[in-house]
N, C-alpha and C positions, 0 to 999 in steps of 0.2 A: 196866450194865444191871440193873434191879431183878429180883429173883427172882419167880417166878410167884405166890408167896404174899404178896408185899409189899402188895398191895391189901388183903389181909385185915387186916394190921397197921394200915394207914391207916384202914380202916373201924372197927376197934376203938378206935383213938385218937379218932376223931370221936365215937363213942358215949359216950366219957368226958367230953367237953366239956359244960358245963352248957348247957341249952337257954335261949335268950333268951325272955323273956316279952314279949308285946305290951303296949304302953302306949297310953293315949288318944292320944298323939301319932302313933302308927303308923296309926291308923284314920282314913281320909279318906272322908267321904261321897261326894265326887266320884268316887273310885276305885270304890267300891261301885256307884254309879249307872252308871258306864261299863261295868263288868263285867256288870251286870244287863242293860244294853241290848244288848250283844253276844249274851248268852245268849238273851234274849227274841227277838232277830232270828233266831237259829238255831232256836228253838222254833217261830216262825211259819213258817219255811221247811219244817221237818219236818212240821208239821201240814198245810201245803198239799200237800206231796208225798204224804202218807198219804191226804188227801182225793182227790187226782187218781187215785191208784192204786186206791182203793176204788171210785171212780166207773167206772173201767175194768174192775172185777171182778178186779183183780190180787190175788194173795195176798201178804200182807206178812209178813216175819219177825216173830216175837213180840218180838224185840229192839227193833224200831222203836217199837212201842207202849210198851215199858218205858222206852225213851229219852225219849219224850215225857213220860211221867209223872215221870221223874227231873228233866228240865229244868224242868218246871212247879214241882216242889218247890224246886229251886235258886232259880228266879226269885222265888218267894214268900218264901224265906228272905232273899234279898237285899233284897226290899222291906221286910221286917221290920227288917233291919239298918239300912237307910237311914233308916227312920222313927225308930228308936231313937237313931241318931246325930244326927238333926235336933232331937231333944228336948233334947239336952245343951246 
């Protein structure tokens, strides 16, 4: 049985391994587009939820509005990534 501190040694050993850099072969436009569509779908669902709640006069947590903003930023970033990959 490993000692309770063995995970720390494992974590340190992992930190010493060189990080692998992404190459052009790792980036796939179809993967970016698929990820974008899933997030865009979640964004639409969250926007619809917020719209329904607002129409009912329900109070929303500030995190919901912040999440919408962050999802919009991510979707826009994925759009830009996909566009840049298509130009290659």
